[in-house]
C-alpha positions, -999 to +999 in steps of 0.1 A: -124+329-458-137+298-476-157+301-507-195+297-506-216+278-531-252+289-536-278+263-548-313+275-558-342+256-544-378+254-555-408+265-534-414+243-504-445+220-506-471+229-480-489+202-461-497+194-426-472+175-406-484+140-395-493+134-360-465+117-341-454+112-306-453+094-274-476+096-244-465+086-210-500+089-195-512+056-180-546+043-191-564+039-158-600+035-171-610-002-166-627-023-193-661-022-177-679-044-203-654-073-199-656-070-161-695-071-162-694-102-184-671-119-160-693-109-131-725-122-147-708-155-155-694-161-121-713-183-097-689-184-068-690-164-036-657-148-045-673-133-076-701-119-056-676-103-032-657-088-062-688-070-074-697-057-039-684-022-028-649-023-014-645-015+022-628+018+033-590+016+030-592-014+006-562-019-018-580-035-048-577-007-074-599-025-099-629-023-075-624+014-068-617+026-103-652+038-113-661+055-080-628+074-080-635+087-115-669+100-105-654+116-074-627+132-094-652+147-118-672+161-089-640+176-074-631+190-108-665+207-110-662+222-075-627+235-083-638+251-116-667+268-097-645+286-072-644+324-076-612+340-089-603+356-056-605+323-038-584+306-064-557+333-061-556+328-023-552+290-029-524+296-054-506+319-030-504+291-005-490+265-028-455+251-021-432+246-039-435+274-064-437+249-093-471+238-082-484+271-096-470+260-130-490+228-128-522+247-119-517+271-148-516+241-172-549+225-160-576+248-172-578+278-195-595+298-167-569+289-142-542+301-166-560+334-170-563+338-132-526+330-127-515+353-155-535+382-142-529+378-105-507+401-085-486+388-056-480+353-069-444+341-066-426+336-099-415+300-107-379+291-114-366+301-149-360+265-160-377+231-158-342+217-157-317+203-182-308+172-201-273+158-206-258+131-227-248+104-202-233+073-216-239+044-212-275+054-205-296+047-236-317+078-231-303+112-220-314+118-184-333+148-172-323+168-141-356+183-128-344+215-110-380+228-108-394+195-095-413+186-127-399+154-143-396+154-181-380+120-186-378+104-221-388+070-209-415+066-236-395+078-265-401+055-295-365+043-299-347+010-294-333+008-259-302-013-269-294+015-295-302+046-275-300+082-286-279+113-280-289+149-280-274+169-309-293+202-304-319+218-282-340+249-290-374+263-282-380+236-255-376+209-280-348+183-285-331+171-317-318+136-311-298+111-331-305+074-329-274+052-323-268+015-327-261-008-357-261+011-390-258+046-375-225+051-393-241+047-427-276+059-420-287+092-402-318+087-381-330+118-363-361+127-343-375+159-328-390+155-294-412+179-273-408+166-238-435+190-224-462+179-248-449+143-248-447+142-286-420+133-311-415+132-349-392+107-365-375+121-396-371+099-427-336+082-424-308+094-447-281+073-462-248+090-454-222+063-461-188+079-469-198+112-452-193+126-418-220+146-400-206+181-394-237+198-380-273+190-370-294+219-360-331+225-351-348+256-364-382+265-349-406+281-373-439+300-370-465+278-354-464+257-323-454+225-341-435+237-372-397+233-374-368+226-398-337+205-393-305+215-411-278+188-416-243+195-430-223+165-443-186+165-452-177+141-480-147+118-484-133+142-510-113+171-495-134+202-487-166+188-501-199+193-483-237+186-487-265+205-470-298+188-463-330+205-449-360+188-435-393+207-433-420+196-409-446+214-430-438+191-460-430+161-437-400+154-459-364+164-467-362+192-493-360+178-528-330+200-537-297+193-519-270+219-517-235+207-526-202+224-531-166+227-521-147+249-498-113+265-500-102+246-469-112+214-451-135+217-421-135+193-392-168+175-383-166+186-346-198+187-326-195+222-311-222+246-297-247+260-321-268+293-323-296+300-347-301+336-358-328+339-384-322+313-411-284+310-403-270+283-381-237+292-364-216+264-351-183+269-331-156+247-345-127+231-326-101+254-311-076+243-338-099+256-366-104+291-351-135+299-369-173+296-367-192+277-393-222+296-408-248+275-425-274+295-446-305+272-446-324+292-472-298+297-500-278+265-491-244+282-486-217+274-462-191+300-450-168+307-421-166+335-396-132+341-381-129+343-343-121+376-326-086+383-316-089+372-280-052+375-270-055+342-251-050+305-257-083+288-266-090+252-257-120+231-252-144+245-226-130+281-222-149+297-251-185+295-264-210+313-287-244+328-281-266+357-294-275+391-280-310+403-272-312+421-306-302+389-325-264+393-331-238+367-328-216+369-298-184+351-287-176+344-250-142+335-236-132+327-200-098+338-189-079+319-162-088+344-135-125+337-141-129+369-161-157+366-187-150+384-219-176+390-246-173+401-283-203+410-305-203+406-343-211+440-358-230+445-392-197+453-409-183+419-400-159+431-373-159+419-337-165+445-310-153+437-274-175+445-245-166+452-209-151+422-192-168+409-160-150+394-130-172+363-121-156+361-087-174+394-077-207+378-087-203+346-067-225+354-037-226+325-011-264+329-010-266+318-047-235+296-053-229+283-017-194+270-010-184+276-046-176+311-036-148+298-013-133+272-037-102+276-057-115+278-092-097+282-125-105+280-162-070+267-169-068+229-171-033+227-158-043+245-126-060+213-114-025+201-105-024+230-080-056+220-063-080+242-083-114+230-095-120+234-132-146+259-146-158+255-182-187+266-204-216+241-204-243+257-226-262+287-237-300+292-235-312+312-265-347+317-249-334+340-221-298+345-230-283+327-200-249+311-199-244+277-182-211+268-165-197+236-150-180+246-118-162+218-100-191+193-099-219+218-101-240+231-130-244+269-126-265+293-147-256+330-151-284+355-160-266+379-183-293+406-178-294+406-140-258+393-137-269+368-111-257+332-106-280+303-098-265+270-086-287+243-101-275+208-095-245+188-082-231+157-099-222+131-073-211+105-098-173+111-100-169+084-127-191+104-151-179+140-153-203+167-165-202+178-201-226+200-222-260+206-208-292+213-227-316+235-206-353+235-209-366+269-199-398+276-181-430+285-200-436+322-207-445+338-173-471+349-165-487+322-187-510+342-211-541+324-223-542+320-261-571+310-283-554+278-294-550+265-259-573+236-252-597+237-222-577+211-204-541+206-214 
């Protein structure tokens, strides 16, 4: 067990985080004053025609802009005046189910109606997922619920691009690439649902390797912290940096220290439990890095005795419903094994589950008939590879990559959901970053604006 170094920090400064973000909404309101000036100064018949009402079915959007806005306001008023029972009947007839989600996000009253209505179909559990997809400059989004959450308006340089390094609480932690990224760490936190982003102050990291970047949500809709672990050029040396959105700055005190053994800067899966970030190291290291973000310590948790060969893709980490660290392993026969870290520091094995018995054709389609294996060498015998792809901390679901499909497993109902198929054979699937659906039914809160 490596040694841990504790560094005391002062109280965090409290201030409001600055507004930041991007907005993909198009500005459709015309500049009426300039248009009227041009109209008064024109003396040609064409100018007169431009000021006259457009005929039905016309294609000139500039001439129709103002009447459409008035019409939309009139329709908005009629929709808001509908009785609750009529709204419920309308919502019940919406297709696809994701239209109900859109309706719940329009007005506070509609959200209250949807949240209290009986008989409305539930939406899918996820908006979809992101994935790092080189050479794409921005990670593409797969909208499995029909609602696009693309990052096209993210304020980054397209020639440089970004990669996702963490995802939690329906927000993304991204790292900017390009020239200078090896010597300077540039991070930003993005909320694709609200179309906002916050660029963190860059950090000079020359001579260090980034071992961990994690996003920690805090109390409040916009509050968060970012924890960064750097490994220095000296053997077993590390630095811990913490950014606070409340202070809008990196913490003044930096945790530094040395470990009893060297850790490899491998970007493995991460789980946040309280103020501790757990990151699974590579299969050669056989431990889980534990980063204590409050007292600035770094330690290692040994892996459970799995009795099997561990390699990339056949093991993962997550957390239980009661907030304990758990370890997953996938045996070659598609048997899912789970261990839970007890309070005494020991791993307790849970009952293994045969995934083949859960693969119903109604939920996974032809995957139930395929030759699947978690052993890489079995591909030579015609088997399609199965590996872990992600873990959703919001609802505790595991994500797998089966052949060319992304599949989610609900660990509570033990039900598979086949989400998306990759048809680009030149770009194999890797880790996925799911964005879970809003809390359903969508309760109305006092801080929700009248129109979101």
